[in-house]
C-alpha positions in Angstrom: 160.7 75.6 104.0 159.3 77.9 101.3 156.3 74.6 100.6 155.5 75.4 104.6 154.9 79.0 104.1 153.1 78.6 100.8 150.8 75.9 103.0 150.2 78.7 105.8 149.4 81.2 103.5 146.8 78.9 101.7 145.3 78.4 105.2 145.4 81.8 106.1 143.7 82.4 102.4 141.3 79.6 102.9 140.2 80.9 106.6 139.5 84.6 105.2 137.1 83.3 102.2 135.2 80.9 105.0 135.1 83.7 107.2 134.1 86.3 104.4 131.5 83.6 103.4 130.2 83.8 106.9 130.1 87.3 107.3 128.2 87.8 103.8 125.8 84.9 104.5 125.0 86.2 108.5 125.0 89.6 106.4 122.4 88.5 103.8 120.3 87.0 106.2 120.3 90.0 108.5 118.6 91.7 105.4 116.0 88.7 105.1 114.8 89.9 108.9 114.9 93.6 108.4 113.2 93.3 104.9 114.7 92.5 102.5 111.9 91.2 100.7 111.1 94.2 99.8 110.4 95.2 95.7 109.9 91.5 95.5 107.1 89.2 95.6 106.4 88.1 98.9 103.3 87.8 101.2 100.9 91.0 102.2 98.4 91.3 105.4 96.6 94.1 105.9 94.5 94.6 109.1 92.1 96.6 108.6 90.2 97.8 111.7 87.1 100.1 110.9 86.5 102.8 113.3 89.7 102.8 115.0 91.3 106.3 116.3 94.8 106.9 115.9 95.1 108.4 118.7 93.6 105.9 121.0 96.4 103.8 120.2 99.7 103.3 122.5 102.3 104.4 119.5 100.0 107.1 118.8 100.6 108.6 122.2 97.2 107.2 124.0 97.6 107.0 127.5 95.1 103.8 128.3 96.5 100.5 127.4 95.0 99.6 124.4 96.8 98.1 121.9 99.7 96.2 122.8 100.1 93.6 120.0 99.5 96.6 117.4 102.0 98.9 119.8 104.5 95.5 119.4 103.9 95.6 115.1 104.2 99.2 115.0 107.6 98.9 117.2 109.0 96.9 114.1 107.8 98.8 111.9 107.4 102.4 110.4 104.6 104.4 112.1 102.5 107.1 109.6 102.2 109.7 112.1 100.1 111.5 110.4 98.0 109.4 108.1 94.8 111.1 106.7 91.3 109.2 105.4 89.4 110.4 102.0 85.9 110.1 103.9 84.3 110.1 107.3 82.4 106.7 106.7 83.4 103.8 105.5 82.0 103.5 101.5 84.0 105.4 100.3 87.1 105.4 102.5 87.0 101.2 102.3 86.6 102.0 98.0 89.8 104.9 98.3 92.3 102.3 100.4 91.5 99.4 97.7 91.5 101.7 94.1 93.9 104.6 95.6 90.9 107.3 94.2 89.5 109.6 95.8 85.6 109.2 96.1 84.2 111.4 93.9 86.9 109.3 91.0 85.8 106.0 92.5 82.4 106.8 92.8 81.3 105.2 96.2 80.3 107.8 97.7 77.3 106.8 99.9 76.1 103.8 101.1 73.7 103.1 98.2 76.5 103.3 95.7 78.4 100.1 94.2 81.9 100.7 93.3 82.2 100.0 89.0 83.5 97.5 87.6 85.5 100.1 85.7 87.6 100.9 88.7 91.0 98.7 89.3 91.0 97.4 92.5 94.6 96.6 94.8 93.0 92.6 94.4 92.4 93.1 91.0 96.7 94.2 90.0 98.0 91.6 92.9 96.0 88.5 91.2 97.0 89.7 87.7 100.5 89.5 88.9 100.1 85.9 90.2 99.7 86.5 93.8 96.5 84.5 95.7 93.8 86.8 96.8 91.5 86.6 99.6 89.4 89.2 102.2 87.3 88.2 105.3 85.1 91.2 105.8 82.8 91.6 108.6 79.5 92.3 106.3 77.7 95.9 106.2 79.5 98.1 104.1 81.7 95.5 102.8 79.4 92.9 101.7 80.0 91.4 98.2 77.4 94.3 97.2 80.2 96.7 97.5 81.7 96.1 94.6 84.8 95.8 96.5 85.3 92.1 95.9 86.5 92.7 92.6 90.2 90.7 92.3 89.5 88.4 95.2 89.3 84.9 94.9 88.4 84.4 98.4 86.0 86.9 99.8 83.9 85.6 102.5 81.7 88.1 104.1 80.0 87.3 107.7 76.2 86.5 106.4 74.5 87.8 109.4 74.9 91.1 110.7 78.3 92.3 112.5 80.0 88.9 113.7 83.4 89.8 114.3 87.0 88.5 114.7 84.8 85.9 116.7 83.1 84.3 113.7 85.7 85.4 111.1 89.0 84.5 113.2 88.2 80.3 112.4 88.3 81.3 108.6 91.2 83.1 108.8 93.1 81.0 110.3 92.6 78.0 108.5 93.0 79.7 105.2 96.3 81.0 106.3 98.0 78.0 107.2 96.3 76.1 103.7 98.0 79.0 102.0 101.6 79.5 103.7 103.4 78.6 101.4 101.7 81.4 98.7 102.2 85.0 98.3 99.8 86.1 99.1 97.1 89.3 99.3 95.2 89.0 102.5 92.2 91.5 104.1 91.1 90.9 107.1 88.4 93.8 107.9 86.5 93.8 111.5 83.6 96.0 113.1 84.8 94.9 116.4 85.6 98.5 117.2 82.2 100.1 116.2 79.3 100.4 117.8 77.2 99.0 119.8 80.5 99.3 121.4 80.0 95.5 123.3 83.0 93.8 123.3 83.0 90.1 125.1 84.0 89.9 129.0 86.5 90.7 130.2 87.2 93.2 127.8 83.7 95.3 128.0 84.3 95.6 131.9 88.6 96.8 131.4 88.2 100.0 131.4 85.0 100.7 133.7 86.7 100.9 137.0 86.7 104.5 139.0 84.1 105.9 136.5 81.5 108.4 137.1 78.4 106.6 136.8 76.7 107.0 133.5 73.1 108.5 133.2 70.9 105.4 134.3 69.8 103.5 131.2 72.2 104.6 129.0 73.9 102.2 126.3 76.3 103.0 123.6 74.4 100.6 121.2 74.2 101.6 117.5 70.8 103.1 117.6 71.3 105.4 120.9 74.2 106.5 119.4 72.5 107.0 115.8 69.5 108.9 117.8 72.0 111.5 119.5 74.3 111.8 116.1 70.7 112.6 113.7 69.2 114.8 116.4 72.8 116.7 116.3 72.3 116.8 112.6 69.3 119.1 113.3 71.2 121.4 115.8 71.1 119.3 119.3 74.6 119.4 120.1 76.3 117.8 123.3 73.6 115.5 123.8 75.4 113.2 126.3 77.1 113.9 129.7 80.7 113.6 130.1 79.9 110.7 132.2 77.9 109.0 129.5 81.0 110.1 126.9 83.3 108.7 129.4 81.3 105.4 129.6 81.3 105.3 125.9 85.0 106.2 125.4 85.7 103.0 127.9 83.8 100.1 125.9 84.6 101.5 122.8 88.6 101.0 124.1 87.5 97.7 125.7 86.6 96.5 121.7 90.2 98.0 121.1 91.6 95.6 123.1 89.5 92.8 121.9 90.8 93.2 118.9 94.4 93.6 119.8 94.1 90.4 121.8 92.8 88.8 118.5 95.8 90.6 116.7 98.4 89.0 119.6 96.8 85.3 118.7 97.3 86.1 114.6 100.9 87.0 115.1 101.3 83.6 116.8 99.7 81.7 114.3 101.9 83.4 111.7 105.0 83.1 113.1 104.7 78.9 113.8 104.1 79.0 110.1 106.7 80.6 109.1 104.6 84.2 108.4 106.2 86.8 110.4 109.7 86.5 108.6 108.0 86.4 104.8 104.9 88.7 105.3 104.2 92.3 104.9 102.3 93.5 108.0 99.5 96.8 107.7 97.6 98.3 110.1 94.9 101.2 108.9 91.6 101.9 109.4 89.1 103.7 107.5 88.1 106.5 109.5 87.8 107.2 113.6 85.3 108.1 115.6 83.6 111.1 117.6 82.9 111.5 121.0 81.1 114.7 121.2 84.5 116.9 120.2 82.3 118.5 117.6 79.1 118.2 119.6 77.8 114.7 117.8 79.1 111.1 118.0 80.1 108.1 115.3 81.6 109.4 112.4 80.2 112.2 110.0 82.2 114.8 110.0 85.4 116.3 108.6 88.0 116.7 111.8 90.6 115.1 112.9 89.1 113.2 115.4 87.5 111.4 112.4 89.5 111.5 109.5 92.9 110.9 111.5 94.0 107.4 111.3 96.8 105.2 111.7 99.1 103.5 109.4 101.3 100.9 110.3 103.5 98.7 108.0 105.9 96.2 109.4 108.2 94.6 106.5 108.7 90.6 106.3 111.2 89.9 109.9 110.4 93.6 111.0 113.0 96.4 111.3 113.9 99.2 113.8 111.1 101.4 114.4 110.8 104.3 112.2 108.1 107.4 112.2 106.7 109.5 109.3 105.5 113.0 110.5 104.7 113.9 106.7 101.3 113.8 106.0 100.2 111.1 104.0 96.9 109.7 103.0 94.9 106.1 102.5 94.9 105.9 99.0 98.7 105.9 99.3 98.8 102.4 100.5 97.8 100.5 96.9 100.8 101.9 95.3 103.0 101.1 98.0 102.1 98.1 98.2 102.5 97.6 94.4 106.3 98.7 94.8 107.0 96.3 97.9 105.7 93.5 96.1 107.2 94.5 92.9 104.5 95.1 90.2 103.9 97.6 87.6 101.4 100.3 88.5 97.7 99.4 86.6 96.9 101.2 83.5 94.1 103.1 84.8 95.6 105.8 87.0 96.5 106.0 90.7 96.1 109.2 92.7 97.7 108.2 94.7 101.7 108.5 96.0 104.0 105.6 97.1 105.3 105.5 100.5 108.4 102.9 99.5 110.9 105.5 100.0 110.0 105.7 104.0 110.4 102.2 104.3 113.7 100.9 102.6 116.8 100.2 104.5 117.9 103.3 103.4 114.6 105.4 104.1 113.7 109.4 103.2 113.3 112.0 105.8 111.0 113.5 103.6 109.7 112.8 100.3 109.5 114.9 97.7 106.2 115.6 95.7 104.4 114.2 97.9 100.7 116.3 97.6 99.0 117.6 101.0 95.8 114.9 101.9 92.2 115.4 100.8 89.1 114.2 102.3 85.2 115.3 101.6 81.9 115.0 102.2 78.3 115.0 100.7 77.0 115.7 104.5 76.5 118.9 106.6 76.3 121.3 103.2 79.2 119.5 101.2 82.2 120.0 102.6 86.2 119.4 102.2 89.5 120.0 103.6 93.0 119.9 103.0 95.9 118.5 105.5 99.5 119.4 104.6 102.2 120.3 106.7 101.0 121.5 110.5 97.1 122.9 109.5 93.9 121.3 108.1 91.4 123.6 106.9 88.1 122.8 106.3 85.5 124.2 103.9 81.6 123.8 104.1 80.3 124.4 100.3 76.9 125.6 100.7 77.6 128.2 103.0 81.7 128.8 102.2 82.2 128.6 105.8 85.9 127.8 106.9 87.6 126.5 109.7 91.6 126.4 110.1 93.3 123.9 112.8 96.6 123.2 113.8 96.3 119.3 113.7 99.7 118.9 115.6 99.7 120.8 118.8 95.4 120.9 119.0 94.6 117.1 118.0 91.1 117.3 118.6 90.9 120.6 116.7 89.2 122.4 119.3 90.4 126.0 118.7 89.6 127.4 115.1 92.1 129.5 114.1 91.1 130.7 110.9 90.7 134.6 111.6 94.9 134.4 113.2 96.0 133.4 110.0 94.1 134.5 106.7 97.0 133.7 104.8 97.4 130.0 105.7 93.7 130.2 105.1 94.4 131.8 101.7 97.1 128.8 100.7 95.5 126.1 101.9 92.3 127.2 100.0 93.8 128.1 96.5 94.6 124.2 97.0 91.2 122.9 97.6 90.5 124.9 94.3 93.3 123.5 92.4 92.2 119.4 93.7 88.4 120.7 92.5 89.9 121.4 89.1 92.0 119.0 89.2 89.3 116.2 90.1 86.4 117.9 87.2 88.9 116.1 84.7 89.3 112.6 86.5 85.8 112.2 87.3 84.9 109.2 85.3 83.0 106.7 86.8 80.7 108.9 89.3 77.9 109.2 86.3 78.0 105.6 86.2 77.9 104.2 89.8 75.3 101.5 90.0 73.1 101.5 93.4 72.8 98.0 95.3 69.5 96.1 95.0 66.8 96.5 97.9 67.8 93.4 99.5 71.3 94.6 100.2 69.4 97.7 101.5 67.1 96.3 103.7 70.4 94.0 105.3 72.0 97.8 105.5 68.8 98.9 107.7 69.0 95.9 110.0 72.5 96.7 110.9 71.4 100.2 111.9 73.6 101.2 108.8 70.8 103.4 106.9 67.6 105.6 108.1 
């Protein structure tokens, strides 16, 4: 009898242990699916969609169906609702993304500048940490002459102008298949949303139905839109009719839908190669685009129509959707990625802050020490902005004109409230002063910036980038 009792107890104990093991394995599997790779080496994929406005994506509240697959990534990751770029144009902004430095520090301020070799890039740190590194970029200001290729073992640039994902895609797909077992950093950059706003069918026509006719002969190609922008610099504002603007916007949105469809195919590739479970996927842009909200077009000004960018981070396996409403900057990406893959910061200091605490299984609701966002541009008399909490202050240095906007309630920043809120102007103005004082001590690369050669300048002119 006693033996039978002991046998029953032994069986119950074995069953209990088995149940515990099953639960533990299941829990471990769930942790794997919810991004347990965070803090350890794993692949990182950056989808860098040049010229993409945050507020033209469904996951940021847009009404048109532009972004099914991007929204799907957002539903499995963290959406940073108020991420700001450090500049309104590609050369300084892309350099800030890949270096975690403000433009005045890394020194790539204009289209003629080249990133100095002394600057440490994200790719260099990850390559030194044992990661395979590759970038597939769309030429122009991202071509090898930019200096952004530092640290990338593979740096494939569209050789004949802006060919977009139609040209880059096959190379990307082949590289992923060949490197699917590696821990890697993969950067994919495209100008498909950029002018000339000419996506292939059926994406070109997808949002044109029901629009008022635009001006006969009008097409928002790069030459036409740049002419509008240059005249706007001279004071000729709002040159395009409302119908022309809506036509341009519809084609721009068609470009987003085209890129989004490519992302859908790319996600299928990742799934088939086991990378949806292994890789972190990041969607962001270097700047947005203006559609005459401030009298002009393209991307020169520091208003949030241009500087408010998407930032979406989906961990390995996905997770329950989260949204972060705290102001962040594009320079925060590099320290975040290094934290995600368990690499130490470089010897040269970064100016961004890691957003990793927002991404953990038990995320923070607010991150102490996360500063305001700053951006600047030498255009229009030299402008600088600071965005903090709910307000963005813009300062024109040559005239000392100040503009204040509540970017949360007035996302296109149409209502300057600087006269109604002098206390906010004073508070944010003091932050710009401190930013200037601090930057005076860190601006070390700017004097040594090398200028790209004459042939590269001619290539950029041919693409419509330089005058």
